[in-house]
C-alpha positions as CSV (number, residue, x, y, z in Angstrom):
1,X,140.2,128.3,107.6
2,X,142.9,126.0,109.1
3,X,144.2,125.1,105.6
4,X,144.4,128.7,104.6
5,X,146.3,129.5,107.8
6,X,148.8,126.8,107.1
7,X,149.5,127.9,103.6
8,X,149.7,131.5,104.8
9,X,152.3,130.5,107.4
10,X,154.4,128.9,104.8
11,X,154.3,132.0,102.6
12,X,155.3,134.1,105.5
13,X,158.3,132.1,106.4
14,X,160.3,135.0,105.1
15,X,159.3,137.0,108.2
16,X,161.6,136.9,111.2
17,X,159.3,134.7,113.3
18,X,156.8,132.5,111.6
19,X,153.7,131.8,113.8
20,X,153.0,128.1,114.3
21,X,149.5,126.7,113.2
22,X,147.5,124.2,115.2
23,X,148.2,121.6,112.5
24,X,152.0,122.2,112.9
25,X,152.3,122.1,116.7
26,X,155.8,122.4,118.0
27,X,157.5,119.3,116.6
28,X,161.0,119.6,115.2
29,X,159.9,119.2,111.6
30,X,157.3,122.0,111.8
31,X,158.9,124.4,114.3
32,X,158.9,128.1,113.2
33,X,162.0,129.3,111.6
34,X,163.7,132.3,113.2
35,X,165.6,134.8,111.0
36,X,168.1,137.1,112.7
37,X,167.4,140.8,112.8
38,X,169.6,143.8,113.6
39,X,169.5,144.4,117.4
40,X,169.7,148.2,117.1
41,X,166.6,148.8,114.9
42,X,163.4,147.3,116.3
43,X,161.2,148.7,113.6
44,X,163.3,147.5,110.7
45,X,161.5,145.1,108.2
46,X,162.4,141.5,108.6
47,X,165.1,140.0,106.5
48,X,163.9,137.4,104.0
49,X,165.0,133.8,104.5
50,X,166.6,132.0,101.6
51,X,164.2,130.5,99.1
52,X,165.3,127.0,99.9
53,X,164.1,127.5,103.5
54,X,160.6,128.4,102.4
55,X,160.4,125.4,100.1
56,X,161.6,123.0,102.8
57,X,158.9,124.4,105.2
58,X,156.2,123.9,102.6
59,X,157.3,120.3,102.0
60,X,157.2,119.6,105.7
61,X,153.7,121.1,106.1
62,X,152.4,119.0,103.1
63,X,154.0,116.0,104.6
64,X,152.3,116.6,107.9
65,X,148.9,116.9,106.2
66,X,149.5,113.7,104.2
67,X,149.9,111.8,107.5
68,X,146.4,112.7,108.7
69,X,144.2,109.6,109.0
70,X,141.5,108.9,106.5
71,X,138.7,109.1,109.1
72,X,140.0,112.4,110.5
73,X,138.7,114.2,107.4
74,X,135.1,113.4,108.5
75,X,133.3,115.9,110.7
76,X,133.4,115.4,114.5
77,X,130.6,113.7,116.3
78,X,129.0,116.1,118.7
79,X,125.7,114.3,119.5
80,X,125.4,111.6,122.1
81,X,124.2,108.1,121.0
82,X,124.4,109.2,117.3
83,X,124.8,107.1,114.2
84,X,126.9,109.0,111.7
85,X,125.4,109.5,108.2
86,X,128.8,108.9,106.5
87,X,131.0,105.8,106.3
88,X,131.3,105.5,110.0
89,X,127.6,104.6,110.1
90,X,128.1,101.4,108.1
91,X,127.3,98.3,110.1
92,X,126.0,100.4,112.9
93,X,122.4,99.2,113.4
94,X,120.4,100.7,116.3
95,X,121.7,104.1,117.5
96,X,124.6,103.2,119.8
97,X,124.0,103.0,123.6
98,X,127.1,104.7,125.0
99,X,128.4,108.0,126.4
100,X,131.6,108.3,124.3
101,X,130.5,111.9,123.6
102,X,130.4,114.0,126.8
103,X,127.4,116.2,127.5
104,X,128.3,119.9,127.9
105,X,125.1,121.7,127.1
106,X,122.6,122.2,124.3
107,X,123.9,121.6,120.8
108,X,122.4,121.8,117.3
109,X,123.8,119.9,114.3
110,X,122.9,120.0,110.7
111,X,123.7,117.4,108.0
112,X,122.8,116.5,104.5
113,X,123.1,113.8,101.8
114,X,123.0,113.9,98.0
115,X,122.8,111.0,95.6
116,X,122.6,110.7,91.8
117,X,122.8,107.8,89.3
118,X,123.7,107.2,85.7
119,X,121.3,104.5,84.5
120,X,122.2,102.1,81.7
121,X,119.4,99.6,81.8
122,X,117.4,97.8,79.0
123,X,114.1,95.9,79.5
124,X,111.8,93.5,77.6
125,X,108.7,91.4,78.1
126,X,106.4,88.9,76.3
127,X,103.0,90.1,77.6
128,X,100.0,89.8,75.3
129,X,98.7,93.1,74.0
130,X,96.0,94.7,76.0
131,X,94.3,97.3,73.8
132,X,92.5,100.3,75.3
133,X,90.7,102.9,73.3
134,X,90.3,106.4,74.6
135,X,89.3,109.6,72.7
136,X,89.4,107.5,69.4
137,X,93.0,106.4,70.1
138,X,93.9,102.8,70.7
139,X,97.0,101.9,72.7
140,X,98.6,98.7,74.0
141,X,98.9,99.1,77.8
142,X,101.4,96.3,77.8
143,X,103.8,98.0,75.5
144,X,107.0,99.0,77.4
145,X,108.1,102.6,77.5
146,X,111.3,103.2,75.5
147,X,114.2,103.9,77.9
148,X,117.8,104.9,77.1
149,X,121.0,105.5,79.0
150,X,121.4,108.7,81.0
151,X,121.4,110.4,84.4
152,X,118.5,110.2,86.8
153,X,117.4,113.2,88.9
154,X,119.4,113.8,92.1
155,X,117.8,113.1,95.5
156,X,118.7,114.9,98.7
157,X,118.2,114.6,102.5
158,X,118.5,117.3,105.2
159,X,119.3,116.2,108.8
160,X,118.7,118.1,112.0
161,X,119.8,116.9,115.4
162,X,119.5,118.7,118.8
163,X,121.1,117.6,122.0
164,X,118.5,118.7,124.6
165,X,120.0,117.2,127.8
166,X,122.3,114.4,128.8
167,X,121.3,111.4,126.8
168,X,118.2,113.1,125.3
169,X,118.3,114.0,121.6
170,X,115.7,115.1,119.0
171,X,116.2,114.1,115.4
172,X,114.4,115.1,112.1
173,X,115.0,114.0,108.5
174,X,113.6,116.0,105.6
175,X,113.5,114.7,102.0
176,X,114.5,117.9,100.1
177,X,114.0,116.1,96.8
178,X,112.8,112.6,96.1
179,X,111.6,110.7,93.0
180,X,108.0,110.3,94.2
181,X,107.9,113.6,96.1
182,X,109.8,116.2,94.1
183,X,108.8,118.8,96.8
184,X,110.3,119.0,100.3
185,X,108.8,116.3,102.5
186,X,109.5,115.6,106.2
187,X,110.4,111.9,106.6
188,X,110.4,111.7,110.4
189,X,110.9,113.5,113.7
190,X,111.4,111.8,117.0
191,X,112.8,112.0,120.6
192,X,115.5,109.5,121.6
193,X,116.0,109.1,125.4
194,X,119.1,107.2,126.7
195,X,119.4,108.8,130.1
196,X,117.0,109.7,132.9
197,X,115.9,113.4,132.9
198,X,115.7,113.1,136.7
199,X,118.9,112.6,138.6
200,X,117.6,109.7,140.8
201,X,119.7,106.6,141.3
202,X,117.1,104.0,140.6
203,X,116.1,105.7,137.3
204,X,119.8,106.2,136.4
205,X,120.5,102.5,136.9
206,X,117.5,101.5,134.7
207,X,118.5,103.8,131.9
208,X,121.9,102.3,131.7
209,X,120.2,99.5,129.8
210,X,117.0,101.2,128.4
211,X,116.4,103.4,125.4
212,X,113.1,105.0,124.6
213,X,112.1,106.4,121.2
214,X,108.9,108.3,120.6
215,X,107.5,110.3,117.7
216,X,107.1,109.7,114.0
217,X,110.0,107.5,113.0
218,X,111.4,104.7,110.7
219,X,110.1,101.6,112.5
220,X,112.7,99.1,113.6
221,X,111.4,96.0,111.8
222,X,114.3,93.8,110.7
223,X,117.9,94.9,110.1
224,X,117.8,95.4,106.3
225,X,116.5,99.0,106.7
226,X,119.8,99.9,108.3
227,X,121.7,98.8,105.1
228,X,119.4,100.3,102.5
229,X,119.5,103.5,100.4
230,X,117.4,106.1,102.1
231,X,116.5,108.6,99.3
232,X,119.5,111.0,99.2
233,X,121.8,108.9,101.4
234,X,123.0,105.6,99.8
235,X,126.3,105.3,101.7
236,X,125.1,102.4,103.8
237,X,123.9,100.3,100.8
238,X,126.9,98.5,99.2
239,X,125.0,98.3,95.9
240,X,122.5,100.6,94.2
241,X,119.0,99.1,94.4
242,X,117.2,98.2,97.6
243,X,115.4,94.8,98.0
244,X,112.6,93.7,95.6
245,X,110.2,93.8,98.5
246,X,111.4,96.7,100.5
247,X,110.3,96.6,104.2
248,X,110.5,100.3,105.1
249,X,107.9,102.7,106.5
250,X,107.5,105.5,109.0
251,X,104.8,105.4,111.6
252,X,103.7,107.4,114.7
253,X,104.3,105.6,118.1
254,X,107.0,104.5,120.5
255,X,109.6,101.8,120.9
256,X,111.4,100.7,124.1
257,X,114.8,98.9,124.0
258,X,116.7,96.9,126.5
259,X,120.3,96.1,125.8
260,X,122.9,94.3,127.9
261,X,126.0,92.2,127.2
262,X,125.2,92.0,123.5
263,X,121.6,91.0,124.0
264,X,118.8,93.2,122.5
265,X,115.1,93.2,123.1
266,X,112.6,95.8,121.7
267,X,108.9,96.3,121.8
268,X,106.9,98.9,120.1
269,X,103.4,100.2,119.3
270,X,102.4,102.5,116.4
271,X,99.3,103.8,114.7
272,X,99.8,101.2,111.9
273,X,100.0,103.8,109.1
274,X,102.5,106.2,107.7
275,X,100.3,109.2,108.9
276,X,98.6,109.9,112.2
277,X,94.9,109.5,111.5
278,X,91.8,109.7,113.7
279,X,89.0,109.2,111.1
280,X,87.3,105.8,110.5
281,X,88.4,104.3,113.8
282,X,86.4,101.2,113.1
283,X,88.8,100.4,110.2
284,X,92.0,101.0,112.1
285,X,94.0,99.2,114.8
286,X,97.5,99.7,116.3
287,X,100.5,97.9,115.0
288,X,102.7,95.9,117.3
289,X,106.4,95.2,116.6
290,X,109.1,93.2,118.4
291,X,112.7,92.5,117.9
292,X,115.1,90.2,119.8
293,X,118.7,89.6,119.0
294,X,122.3,89.2,119.9
295,X,125.2,91.3,118.7
296,X,128.8,90.6,119.9
297,X,132.2,91.8,118.8
298,X,134.2,88.8,119.8
299,X,137.5,90.3,118.6
300,X,138.8,93.1,116.5
301,X,138.3,90.9,113.4
302,X,135.2,88.9,114.2
303,X,131.6,90.1,114.9
304,X,128.3,88.1,114.9
305,X,124.8,89.4,115.0
306,X,121.5,87.6,114.8
307,X,118.0,89.2,115.1
308,X,114.4,88.2,114.6
309,X,111.7,90.8,114.1
310,X,107.9,90.6,114.0
311,X,105.3,93.2,112.8
312,X,101.5,92.8,113.0
313,X,98.4,94.9,112.5
314,X,94.8,93.5,112.5
315,X,93.2,96.2,110.4
316,X,94.3,99.3,108.5
317,X,93.0,101.7,105.9
318,X,96.4,101.9,104.3
319,X,99.3,99.9,105.8
320,X,102.6,100.6,104.1
321,X,105.1,98.2,105.5
322,X,106.2,97.2,102.0
323,X,105.2,100.4,100.2
324,X,106.2,103.2,102.6
325,X,109.3,104.4,100.7
326,X,108.4,107.9,99.3
327,X,111.8,108.0,97.6
328,X,110.9,105.2,95.1
329,X,113.1,102.7,93.3
330,X,116.6,103.4,91.8
331,X,115.6,101.6,88.6
332,X,113.6,104.2,86.6
333,X,110.8,103.2,84.3
334,X,111.7,99.5,84.0
335,X,108.8,97.2,83.1
336,X,106.4,100.2,82.8
337,X,104.2,101.1,79.9
338,X,104.3,104.1,77.6
339,X,102.3,106.3,79.9
340,X,104.9,105.9,82.8
341,X,106.1,109.0,84.6
342,X,109.0,109.4,87.0
343,X,106.9,110.1,90.1
344,X,103.6,108.2,89.5
345,X,105.5,104.9,88.7
346,X,108.1,105.6,91.4
347,X,108.5,102.0,92.5
348,X,109.4,100.4,89.1
349,X,111.3,97.2,89.6
350,X,109.9,96.6,93.1
351,X,107.1,94.3,94.2
352,X,104.5,95.8,96.6
353,X,102.4,92.8,97.7
354,X,99.3,95.0,98.5
355,X,98.8,93.7,102.1
356,X,97.3,97.1,103.0
357,X,94.4,96.0,105.3
358,X,96.0,93.5,107.6
359,X,99.5,92.0,107.8
360,X,101.6,89.7,109.9
361,X,105.2,89.7,108.9
362,X,108.4,88.4,110.4
363,X,112.1,88.3,109.3
364,X,115.3,86.8,110.5
365,X,118.6,88.6,109.8
366,X,122.0,87.0,110.4
367,X,125.2,89.2,110.1
368,X,128.8,87.9,110.2
369,X,131.9,90.1,109.8
370,X,135.4,88.5,109.6
371,X,138.2,90.9,108.8
372,X,136.9,92.7,105.7
373,X,134.4,90.0,104.7
374,X,130.7,90.5,105.6
375,X,127.6,88.3,105.1
376,X,124.1,89.6,105.6
377,X,121.0,87.6,105.2
378,X,117.3,88.4,105.1
379,X,114.7,85.6,105.4
380,X,111.2,87.0,105.4
381,X,107.6,85.9,105.3
382,X,104.5,88.1,105.2
383,X,100.8,87.2,105.3
384,X,97.9,89.5,104.9
385,X,95.2,90.9,102.6
386,X,93.9,94.1,101.0
387,X,90.6,95.7,102.0
388,X,88.6,94.0,99.3
389,X,89.9,90.5,100.0
390,X,88.4,88.0,102.4
391,X,91.3,85.6,102.6
392,X,95.0,86.0,103.3
393,X,97.9,85.8,100.8
394,X,101.5,84.9,101.6
395,X,104.7,86.4,100.3
396,X,108.3,85.1,100.9
397,X,111.5,86.9,100.4
398,X,115.1,85.6,100.7
399,X,118.2,87.7,100.3
400,X,121.9,86.8,100.6
401,X,124.6,89.6,100.4
402,X,128.4,89.3,100.6
403,X,130.7,92.3,100.8
404,X,134.5,92.4,100.9
405,X,136.2,95.6,102.0
406,X,139.9,96.0,101.6
407,X,142.8,98.5,101.3
408,X,143.7,100.8,104.2
409,X,140.6,102.0,106.0
410,X,138.5,99.7,103.8
411,X,138.2,102.4,101.2
412,X,137.5,99.9,98.4
413,X,134.9,97.1,98.4
414,X,133.2,94.5,96.1
415,X,129.7,93.2,96.7
416,X,127.2,90.7,95.4
417,X,123.5,90.1,96.3
418,X,120.9,87.5,95.3
419,X,117.3,88.4,96.0
420,X,114.2,86.2,95.4
421,X,110.5,87.0,96.0
422,X,107.5,84.6,95.7
423,X,103.8,85.0,96.4
424,X,100.3,85.5,95.2
425,X,99.2,88.6,93.3
426,X,95.6,87.9,94.2
427,X,93.8,85.3,96.2
428,X,93.5,81.9,94.5
429,X,96.0,82.5,91.8
430,X,99.3,80.6,91.4
431,X,102.5,82.1,92.9
432,X,104.7,84.4,90.8
433,X,108.4,84.7,91.3
434,X,110.9,87.6,90.9
435,X,114.7,87.0,90.9
436,X,117.4,89.7,91.0
437,X,121.1,89.4,90.8
438,X,123.4,92.3,91.6
439,X,127.2,92.6,91.6
440,X,129.3,95.7,92.0
441,X,131.7,97.7,94.1
442,X,132.6,101.0,95.5
443,X,135.4,103.4,96.4
444,X,135.3,105.9,99.3
445,X,137.2,109.0,98.2
446,X,136.7,110.3,101.7
447,X,134.4,109.1,104.6
448,X,131.7,111.4,103.2
449,X,132.1,110.7,99.4
450,X,131.4,107.3,97.7
451,X,131.3,106.3,94.1
452,X,129.9,102.8,93.2
453,X,128.9,100.8,90.2
454,X,126.5,97.8,89.9
455,X,125.4,95.3,87.3
456,X,121.9,94.1,87.8
457,X,119.6,91.6,86.2
458,X,116.0,91.0,87.2
459,X,113.6,88.4,85.9
460,X,109.8,88.0,86.3
461,X,108.5,84.4,86.2
462,X,105.0,82.9,86.0
463,X,103.2,86.2,85.7
464,X,99.8,86.1,83.8
465,X,100.0,86.7,80.0
466,X,97.9,89.9,80.4
467,X,100.3,91.3,83.0
468,X,102.9,93.7,81.6
469,X,105.6,91.8,83.6
470,X,104.9,88.5,81.8
471,X,108.3,87.2,80.6
472,X,109.8,90.5,81.8
473,X,113.3,91.3,82.6
474,X,115.7,94.2,82.8
475,X,119.4,94.3,83.0
476,X,122.4,96.6,82.7
477,X,124.6,98.8,84.8
478,X,124.1,101.6,87.3
479,X,126.7,104.2,88.4
480,X,125.9,106.1,91.6
481,X,127.7,108.9,93.5
482,X,126.8,110.0,97.1
483,X,127.9,112.7,99.5
484,X,126.7,112.4,103.1
485,X,127.7,114.3,106.3
């Protein structure tokens, strides 16, 4: 509406008094132009100004708009302690603990995110044929499905935030469309408390440092989940694919944070599964998670963050720490056989270690930012077993990522990531290894619109000859566009 009003103002510069718009203000370059009128006839139509006057005014208005800052085109932040879904949320980890947004009553805020890729990947393997006969037809289950170059289906998120009281916010994320769940699916919903609901000085003093989160939420294990693509929102991921072993899940429970002078400590307890369940209690136990760290902005150009996280559950019917992403992989149908479907084989290209019964995992994440240069590391070790196993298996993952952001407002960037995973597929078997290299870059058209491209190569090493991934690899390019607000 503001833009239309500005244009209308310019067009009406032929009227005796042109009304100023909020974008123009009262500066000399945008002040309204007065055109003399006969003093004896009050109802007489205004005399048109010369054409050159109108043209000059339009030029001045356009010039004023061009001077607007890049970030000013993003929507205003109305929620307290809120991490934006657009470019402003990059390198923001936990939701900020501040009161930069004043509380002035109940507010409701909607948001959304949409992502789509163009995939240009090819794959191959050297697995021995595994023949299966069904209904008189024999097929080789190790034969790769034929894939070409083309667009993948779009994914979408819907966000709802409500400011209930000072420092108290409720949040919900809905997957409107995902690779694994094409139907609408609620990802999470939780309450975030950063201020005391009771105006009592001792509680107010405590809540200056404490944050409480309760509900069904994305658990805060490690820092990589703050930099990954989350279904329809991939703005925070500098590249296209997530990690080979993707530590991401939602669980029901609570987390308590203490933050002061750059130091962070968090402890949480959850139900240990992606759904709240009360059946088979003898097979279920709670999960415990902790995080400690230090995050300091030493100057405008230098920031250092280091965190360590731990997650443990003694028993579970279906723990999903490394298989909880309902959105699925960005690399469609790679290293899958001819019966592959988009939703059933949603995690193509990823490794899910199958530690679904018990798991003890920890990860260390360093992050360094100097001017436009960033380094992020992920050094992870997970030990556990499936329900049918009597001994534990171990998986290790190492990731190094470098991003360089440049041009005004860091609108353009280049990025590279190297990711390795090593572990046992089953108890007593030799370790297998997966290696992935990614290189690419992106361009922010606005804080809410990002286009990026990636070249990726992934290799599977030491897999059994009867495994479809034996001698497997995929490589090629991915182009991705995202809108988030």
